[in-house]
TORFI-106537 format. One record per residue (C-alpha): x negated, y, z. Coordinates in steps of 0.5 Angstrom, whole numbers, padded with zeros to 4 digits, always signed. Each point is the difference from the previous one (the first is absolute). Layout:
N
XYZ ...
This chain:
463
+0191+0057-0016 -0006-0005-0001 -0001-0006+0005 -0007+0001+0003 -0004-0006-0001 -0007+0000+0003 -0005-0006+0000 -0007-0003+0003 -0004-0004-0005 -0005-0004+0004 -0005-0005-0003 -0001-0006+0004 -0007+0000+0001 -0001-0003+0006 +0002+0004+0006 +0006+0005+0001 -0004+0007-0001 +0001+0006+0005 +0001+0004-0006 +0006-0004-0002 +0003+0002+0007 -0001+0007-0002 +0003+0000-0006 +0006-0004+0002 +0002+0005+0006 +0000+0006-0005 +0004-0004-0006 +0005-0004+0006 +0001+0007+0003 +0002+0004-0006 +0004-0005-0003 +0004-0001+0007 +0001+0008+0001 +0003+0000-0007 +0004-0007+0001 -0004-0003-0005 -0003-0007-0001 -0007-0002+0002 -0003-0005-0004 -0007-0005+0001 -0003-0003-0007 -0006-0004+0000 -0005+0002-0005 -0003-0007-0001 -0003+0001-0007 -0007+0000+0002 -0001-0007+0000 -0008+0001+0002 +0002+0003+0006 +0006-0004+0002 +0000-0003+0007 +0005-0006+0001 +0005+0002+0006 -0002+0007+0000 +0007+0002-0002 +0003-0003+0006 -0005+0004+0004 +0002+0007-0003 +0007-0002+0001 -0001-0002+0007 -0004+0006+0002 +0006+0005-0003 +0005-0004+0005 -0005+0000+0006 +0000+0008-0001 +0008+0000-0001 +0000+0003-0007 +0005-0004-0003 +0001+0000-0008 +0006-0001-0004 -0002-0004-0005 -0006-0004-0001 -0004-0007-0002 +0003-0004+0006 +0007+0003+0000 +0001+0001-0007 +0005+0006-0003 +0003+0002-0006 -0007+0001-0004 -0003-0007+0002 -0005-0002-0001 -0004+0004+0005 -0007-0003-0002 -0003+0003-0006 -0003-0007-0002 +0007-0003-0001 +0001+0006-0005 -0005-0001-0005 +0005-0001-0006 +0003+0007+0001 -0007+0003+0000 -0002-0004-0007 +0006+0002-0003 -0001+0008+0002 -0007-0001-0002 +0002-0002-0007 +0005+0005-0001 -0005+0005+0001 -0004-0003-0005 +0006+0000-0005 +0000+0007+0001 -0007+0001-0001 -0001+0003+0007 -0005-0006+0002 -0004-0005-0004 -0004-0007+0001 -0007+0001+0002 -0005-0006-0001 -0006+0003+0002 -0004-0005+0004 -0003+0002+0007 -0007+0000-0002 +0002+0006-0005 +0004+0003+0005 -0006+0000+0005 -0005+0003-0006 +0005+0005-0001 +0000+0002+0007 -0007+0000+0001 -0002+0004-0006 +0005+0006+0002 -0003+0000+0007 -0007+0001-0003 +0003+0006-0004 +0003+0002+0007 +0007-0001-0003 +0006-0002+0004 +0001-0008-0002 +0006-0001-0004 +0002-0005-0006 -0002+0003-0007 +0007-0002-0003 -0003-0005-0005 +0006-0005+0000 +0005+0006-0001 -0003+0001-0007 +0002-0008-0002 +0006-0001-0005 +0006-0003+0004 +0000-0006-0005 -0007-0001+0002 +0001+0000+0007 +0006-0004+0000 -0004-0006-0004 -0005+0000+0005 +0005+0000+0006 +0003-0006-0004 -0006-0003-0001 -0001+0000+0008 -0006+0005+0000 -0001+0003+0007 +0003+0007+0001 +0003+0005+0004 +0005+0005-0001 -0002+0008+0001 +0005+0006+0000 -0001+0006-0005 -0002+0006+0003 +0002+0007-0004 -0006+0004-0002 +0000+0007+0003 +0006+0001+0004 +0001+0002+0007 +0004-0005+0005 +0003+0003+0006 +0005-0001+0005 +0003+0004+0006 -0003-0004+0006 +0005+0000+0007 -0007+0001+0004 -0005+0003-0005 +0004+0004-0004 -0001+0001-0008 -0006-0005-0002 -0002+0000-0007 -0005-0005-0004 -0003+0001-0006 +0001-0006-0004 -0007+0000-0003 -0003-0003+0007 +0005-0006+0000 -0002-0006-0002 +0004-0005-0005 +0002-0004+0006 +0001-0008-0001 +0007-0001+0002 +0000-0008-0001 -0006-0004+0001 -0002-0006-0003 +0003-0005+0005 +0007+0003-0002 +0000+0004+0007 +0002+0007+0000 -0005+0005+0003 +0003+0005+0005 +0001+0005-0005 +0005-0003-0004 +0004-0004+0006 +0001+0005+0004 +0003+0005-0005 +0005-0006-0002 +0001-0002+0007 +0002+0006+0002 +0004+0002-0006 +0004-0007+0001 +0001+0001+0007 +0003+0007+0000 -0006+0003+0004 +0002+0007+0001 -0007+0002+0004 -0007-0002-0001 -0003+0001+0007 -0007-0003+0000 -0007+0002+0001 -0004+0006-0003 -0005-0005-0003 +0005-0002-0006 +0001+0008-0002 -0005-0002-0006 +0004-0005-0002 +0007+0004+0000 -0002+0003-0007 +0000-0007-0003 +0007-0002+0004 +0003+0006-0002 -0002-0002-0008 +0003-0007+0001 +0007+0003+0003 +0000+0005-0006 -0002-0006-0005 +0006-0004+0003 +0004+0006+0000 +0002-0001+0007 +0001+0005+0005 -0006+0002+0004 +0001-0001+0008 -0003+0005+0005 -0007+0000+0002 -0003+0001+0007 -0007-0002+0001 -0002+0000+0007 -0006+0001+0003 -0005-0005+0002 -0002-0002+0007 -0007+0002+0002 -0005-0002+0005 -0003+0005+0005 -0005+0002-0005 +0005+0001-0006 -0002-0006-0004 +0006-0005-0002 +0002-0005+0005 -0001-0007-0003 -0001-0007+0002 -0008+0000-0001 +0000+0006+0005 +0006-0001+0004 +0005-0004+0004 +0006+0001-0005 +0004-0006+0001 +0006+0001+0003 +0000-0006+0004 -0006+0002+0003 +0003+0005+0004 +0005-0005+0002 -0005-0004+0003 -0004+0006+0003 +0007+0001+0004 +0003+0006-0003 +0007+0000+0000 +0004+0001-0007 +0004+0006+0002 -0007+0004+0002 -0003-0002-0007 +0006+0002-0004 +0000+0006+0004 -0007+0002-0001 +0000-0002-0007 +0006+0004-0002 -0004+0006+0003 -0006-0001-0005 +0001+0005-0005 +0006+0003+0002 +0002+0004+0006 +0007+0000+0004 +0003+0007+0000 +0001+0001+0007 -0008-0002+0001 +0002-0007+0004 -0005-0005+0000 +0005-0006+0003 +0007-0002-0004 +0004-0006-0002 +0001-0002-0007 +0007+0003+0000 -0003+0006+0002 -0005+0000-0005 +0005-0001-0005 +0004+0006+0002 -0005+0005-0001 -0005-0003-0005 -0001+0004-0006 -0005-0001-0006 -0001+0008+0000 -0004-0001+0007 -0005-0005-0003 -0007+0003-0001 -0005-0001-0006 -0006-0002+0004 -0001-0007+0003 +0002-0001+0007 -0006-0002+0005 +0002-0007+0003 -0002+0001+0007 +0000-0006+0004 +0000+0004+0007 +0006+0004-0002 +0003-0007-0002 -0002-0003+0007 +0003+0006+0004 +0006-0001-0004 +0001-0007+0002 -0001+0001+0007 +0006+0005+0000 +0004-0005-0003 -0002-0005+0005 +0001+0005+0006 +0007+0001-0003 +0002-0008+0000 +0004-0002+0006 -0004-0005+0004 +0005-0006-0003 -0002+0002-0007 -0007+0000+0002 +0000-0006+0003 +0004-0003-0006 -0005+0003-0005 -0006-0003+0004 +0003-0007+0000 +0000+0000-0007 -0007+0003-0001 -0003-0005+0005 +0004-0007+0000 -0003-0002+0007 +0004+0005+0003 +0006-0003-0002 +0001-0004+0007 -0003+0006+0004 +0006+0004+0001 -0001+0001+0008 -0007+0002-0001 +0001+0005-0006 +0006+0003+0004 -0005+0002+0006 -0006+0002-0005 +0004+0004-0005 +0001+0006+0005 -0008+0001+0000 -0001-0001-0007 +0006+0004-0003 -0004+0007+0000 -0007-0003-0001 +0001-0004-0007 -0002+0003-0006 +0002-0006-0004 +0003-0007+0002 -0007-0003-0001 -0002+0004+0006 +0004-0004+0004 -0005-0006+0000 -0006+0005+0002 +0004+0003+0006 +0003-0006+0002 -0003-0007-0002 -0003-0001+0007 +0007-0002+0002 +0000-0005-0005 -0007-0003+0000 -0005+0000+0005 -0005+0005-0002 -0008-0003+0000 -0004+0005+0005 -0007+0000+0002 -0002+0004+0005 -0005+0005-0002 -0004+0001+0007 +0000-0002+0007 +0004+0006+0002 +0006-0002-0004 -0001-0007+0003 +0001+0004+0007 +0006+0003-0002 +0003-0006-0003 -0001-0003+0007 +0003+0006+0004 +0006+0000-0005 +0001-0007+0002 +0000+0001+0007 +0005+0006+0000 +0005-0003-0005 +0000-0006+0004 +0002+0004+0006 +0006+0003-0004 +0007-0003+0003 +0004+0004-0005 -0003+0000-0007 +0002+0007-0003 -0003+0006-0004 -0001+0005+0006 -0004-0005+0005 -0004-0002-0006 -0002+0007-0002 -0002+0001+0008 -0005-0006-0001 -0002+0002-0007 -0002+0007+0003 -0003-0003+0006 -0005-0004-0005 -0001+0007-0004 -0002+0004+0006 -0005-0006+0003 -0004-0001-0006 +0001+0007-0003 +0002-0003-0006 +0005+0002-0006 +0007-0003-0002 -0003-0003-0006 -0005-0005+0004 +0007-0003+0003 +0003+0000-0007 -0006-0004-0002 +0000-0005+0006 +0007-0002-0002 +0001+0001-0007 -0007+0000-0003 +0002+0007-0003 -0002+0007+0003 +0007+0003-0001 +0007-0003-0001 +0007+0000+0003 +0001+0003+0008 -0004-0005+0004 +0004+0000+0006 +0007-0001-0004 -0004-0005-0004 -0002-0004+0006 +0007+0000+0003 +0003-0003-0007 -0006-0005+0000 +0002-0002+0007 -0005-0002+0006 -0001-0007-0002 -0003+0001-0007 -0004+0006+0003 -0003-0004+0005 -0002-0005-0005 -0003+0004-0004 -0004+0003+0005 -0002-0007+0002 -0003-0002-0006 -0006+0005+0001 -0003-0005+0005 +0001+0005+0006 
């Protein structure tokens, strides 16, 4: 039986995209379920969009998500190199092989001519495509022009009036008429391949058995199938996964959405919660579970349970799930995660241990810690809003000063006395102490803050 090999092939264009994580989860789970190999390959041939350092960002994001890969640009493997920019001679060799077979040809058309063709076709309400002018050139003339240094690209030949089909593991039979397929550029003027040539050569060279990628590549699949046929290579299985959608069903994109993996890290989401949530995008658990580990997911994953329509990325559902994961953490684990998230907490073990029982059930993200507890670490700036609040502060200082055994029960009794006397609600008291109108339980908070700090904060109001 053939060894299962899957891959993701992200482009290093500035940040690690949430879609990269989405596809990585499925490729990783499928490979591991079948005792196979999961590969990361960097597709960096689009030099206009290349951003220095972003490859490392992608790899760091996968590590943060605990999605390990077996081969990749930083760890190597039997099919190195794993960066397309380091594989250029291979693409050139195979592109020239296609020319020899008359399955590709040199094209010398200028950008100005191509723009003019496009404009004319659009005016005629036709789908813009190359008019195949250079296909008619004799090969000897083309080679002469290439040797003379004339700028050129290499285009693949598309057969006329042919049905190109495949059995997609997600969508069933998919078929295209070759008449709608353009004579695609496969090697650019700078010697770099386009996605279409490089992906086929690399997937074949790296023995990829299953190409599991986004549905936006469905229209490109016929070109890839033709290239496999032209090279007389075995076709991998294709599974075109649904794209992540917004609540309005539009595609998630960096223009409209927060699609950076590390943005979710910075907002306090746990990696295991994000992975769990993404694994439910376009797929359903056979037991209809919402919460499960990666190991549990690998055991039950099946491509047949993938849906065709794009799943909606619901930040509220992710936040709920993240809260469930936080509540499942031990207090020790939560403490360590918070110390990693907020460096200033590294030396605050004692205070953290007092606070965490109050925080554990109330945090939806790690970032919520500051919203709920920052006033324990920095004194809040509070301006009393009226004379009544000033009188309340005076009363509280008097009552608190008389407490000999500083504890939450005696503090609660004092707070209740003030609530009754001034006919106010608890948010007023929260505001006096924190500058916010809600937060952690106030008696417990003041007990942790201590008598000295509490009285000091009341004294700053010049009462």
